[in-house]
N, C-alpha and C positions, 0 to 999 in steps of 0.2 A: 078568567084566570082566578084560581082560589089560592090565597096565601094564608099560611098559618103564622100568626104573630105571637111572640113570646116576650113578656116583660117581667123582669125581676130586679129592677134597679134599686129598690128600697125595701118596703115592707109589704108589698102586694105581689102575690104570685098570680100572674094573669096570662091567659091564652085565648085566642080568638081566631076564627076563620072568616075572612072577608073576601068577597068576590068582586073583582075588577076595581078594587080600591074604594068602593062606595057602599056595597051591600053587605051588611053584617049578617052572617049566617049563624054565628055563635059568639058569645063573649062571656067568659068565665073568669071570675076574680076571687081568689082566696085571700081575705084580708087578715092582717095580724094586729089590727087595732086593739083588740081585747088583751092581747099578750103584752103589748108595749105600753098600754095605758097605765099599768101599775108602776111603770118607771118614769112616766111623764114625758116620754120620747122614745125614739127608735134606738134599740141596742143592736149594733151591727152584728155581733156574734149570734145573738138570738135570732135575728132576722134570717141570717144565712142558714142556720139549722132548720128553721121553719120552712124555708124554700125547698130544702132537700126532701122533707117529708111529703110535700104536696105537689111538687112540680109535675110529676108524671100523671097522677090522678087528674090534675087540672087540664093537662093537654088532652088526655083521653076523653074527658067530659066535653071539652070544646069540639073534638072531632065527632063525638056522639050527637051532640046537640045540632051540629051542622049537617048531620046525616052523611058524613064523609068517611071514606077509608083513606089510607095513605095513598092509594092509587089516584084519588081525586085531588090531592094536594099538589100544586104546581111549584111551590117553593116555601121556604121557611125564613121568616124575618125575625131578628132578635136584637134587643137592646144590648149594646156592648159598652155604653157609657153615655153620659157621666152617671155616677151613682156610688153606692157602697160596694167596695171591692168584693167582699164575700158574696153578697147578693148577686152581683153581676156575674161572678164566676159560675154560680149554679145555673143561671139561665144560658150563658154562652156555651158551657160544657155540654149541657143537655141538647141545645140546638145543633152544635157541631156533631155530636154523636148521632142524632136522629138524621141529620143531613147525609152523613156517610152511610148509615144503616139502610136508609130508604132511597139513596141516590137522588137527593133533591138539592137544587141550588140553594145557597145560603146568602142572605142579605143582612149586612150589618147596619144597624140603625142608631142614630143619635137620639137619645131620649128627649132632649129639649126640643129638637126640631119636630119630632113625632107628635108632640102635643098639638101643634097647629092642625094636624091631619084629623083630629077628632071632629073638626068642623065639616070635613068631607063626608062624615057619616050621618049627617042630619037627614031626617026623613020628613017630607019628600025631598028628594035630592035637589040641591041648588047648583046652578051653573056658575061656579066661581070663576071670575075673570082676573087676569093678572095685568099689572102688578098687584100683589096682595100684601097688605100690611097686617102683621100679627103681633099682638101683645100676649106673651106667654109668661104667666106668673104662677109659681107654686112654692113649696116649702124651701127649695134650694136654688131657685132661679127667678129672675124678673128680667125678661129680655124683650126688646123690640126687634122684630125681624121683617125685612122687606124681601118678598119673593118675586122674582121675575118669571119663574116657572116653578113647577112642583119641586124640582131638585136644585134650583139655582136661587140662592138667597144671600142676603147681606145682613150682618149683625149691625144694627144701628146703635143700640145701647144695651147695657146690662147693669145688674146691681154691683155696686162697689163694695158692699159689705153684707149685711143681712138681706135676705130675700123677703118679699112681702109675706109669704106664708110662714116663714120662720119667725118674723116679727109678730104675726098673729099668735103663734104658739107661745112665744115668750111672754107677751102681754097677758094672754089667757092664764098663764101660770101665776102672774102677779095678782090676778083677780080671783085665784082659787078655782079656776075652771079646769075640767079634766082634759086630757089629750084625746084627740087632736083639737087644738084651740080654735082654729078658723071657724068651723061650723058652730062651736059653742058661743063664740063672740057674735056670730051672725044671728043666733037665736036670742041672745040676751039684748042686743043693741036696740031693737024696736021698742023696748020698754024704757029706754033711757033718752036723755036730752043730748043730741049730738053737738050742741053748741055749748054744753056745760064746761068743757075744757078746750081752751084754744091752744092747740099743739103746733109746733113748728114743722116746716117741711125743708128738706135740704135744698140749698141754692147751688146748683151745679152749673150755672151760667148757660153756655151754649151747648152743653153736652146732652145727649139722650140717655145718659146713665141714670140709675136710681140709687138712692141711699136711704136705708131705714134704721140704721143703728142709732143715729141721733134722735130719731122719733121714739125709739124704744127707751132710751135714757130719759127723754123728756117725760114720758109716761111714768117712769119710776119716780122721778123727782116730784111730779104732780101728785102722785098717790101718797108718797111720803109726807108731803105737805098737807094733804087732805086729812090724814089721820093725826095731825099735830106733831109729826116728827120732823127729822131733817135727813141729810144725806147718809147719816149713820144708821138710820132705821133699817133693819134687815128686810129684804123683800119677802122673805118667808113669813114674816109676821103680818104682812098687809092683808091677806084674805080674812083673817079673824078680826081685824080692826076696822075694815071698811064696811059701811052700811050697804044694804042691797041697792039702794038708790045710787050711791056713789059708784058701785060696780057697774050698774047699767049705764050710767052717764059716761063713764070712761070707755066702756065697750062701744057705745055709740059714737063718741068723739074720736076715738082711735080709728074705728072702721071708716068714718067719714074722711079722715085725713088720708088714710092709705088709698081709698078709692079715688079721691080727688087728685092725689099725686100720680097714680097710674094713668088716670084718664087724661091728665094734663100732658103727659109724655106722648100718649097716643094721639091726642089732638094736634100737638105740635108737629109730629111726624106726618100726620094726615095732610096738613096744609102745606108742608114743604114738598112732599113727594106725590101728592094727588093720586093715590092708589085707586084702582077700580073696585077693590074689595077690602073690607076691614073685618078682622075677626079677633076674638080674644080666646085664650086657651089656658090650660093648666088648672090646677086645683082651685086657685083663687078666682078663676073665671066663673065658678059656681056661686060666688057670693052675689046675692040679690041686690045689695046696695051698689056694687060695682056695675052690674048690668043697668041699674037705674041711672047711674051717673053717666055711663057711656051713651045710653039712649038720649039723655038730656042734652049732652054737649056735642055729640057727633052728628053732622048733618047728612047721615046716610042711614038707610034701613038696615038694621042689624038682625042677624039670625044667630042663635046660640046653640051650641051642642048640648045634648041631654046631659044631665048631671053625671050619669054613669060613665060618660066619655071624657069628663073634665079631669077626674082623678086618674091615676095610673091604670092603664088597661092594655090588653093585647090587641084590641081592634085598631087603635091608632098606629101601632107598630106594623100591623098587617097592611094597613092602608098605604103608608109610605113605602112598604116593601113592594107593593104592586108597581109603583112608579120606578123603583130601582130595577125591578124585573124588566119593565119596558125598555130601559136603557142598558140592560144586560150588565148592571153593576153588581156582579156577584163577588163573593168573598170565599176564599179557599177555607173550608172547615178545618183543615189541618193546621192553619196558621193564624186564624182569628184570635185576637187578644182583647182582653177587656181594658178599658181605659177609664178609671174613676174620675179623672179630671178632663175628659174629652171636651174640647172647645167646640163652639158652634162654627 
């Protein structure tokens, strides 16, 4: 079964064709990073307009790379939330129109849940057993999910404020690093001392939730102090007053703290629920320091999705679409609506 997956929840226009939920026949992503870098973050209006310009060429390229015509496609899966309203509208309207025009079943996909399915695309294929515990972390979410089957899952915990990826971006801005901040901090951190700054972690007691807003504030205060200022020192002045060593040390210390925090939550859930499989997903799962920490602490052999499937892509959407198709969980293309705040 070949499913076309379409993802436009934020600033990437992505389409892919995946066979039987596991075999990637094509995966095309049109990134807007260069456009948004000049603003230091994603501008929703600009993102939506960019999706309009490239969504059909991206889909056509995905079909061409997969050597498929519309006759070969068995269904269309599309992200309908959560995400930016304008961006989601472009993807869902396109998918709804194509489903009607080509008489294809339509499958509505939750973006956060779809990230876990990037791990199903690992080559050579791995026989994932359930229950499956997933840590999914990106710019807008940090969630712990426990799957009893591909489509049955429970939300164990989520971020109460800033997500891990969002914190990476905001700290990167304090250090004068360009958008997107996560990869830039990951590149700078190895040259720093990750014990140089002792940063706090949120104490949420018995909860599986995460919180990174306090950590972000602690970084700001530490940097203000490092340059000889106080809480009134504007964050915009910090990049010019910090030395290269101070920037590298903070990048390393901040990255260590985030990775230890995420791994601690994952480890806690592992020992309570005893899952058969553990995976990490989302853009932050591409961080090498996080993978190192997970390997060090978890007593299981881990396999990681290729970097191309960690960030937003159509292949993960097509993968979960396959399992929706097996259960005949179709959506009427005439009535599908976007939901920017869609819950897990």
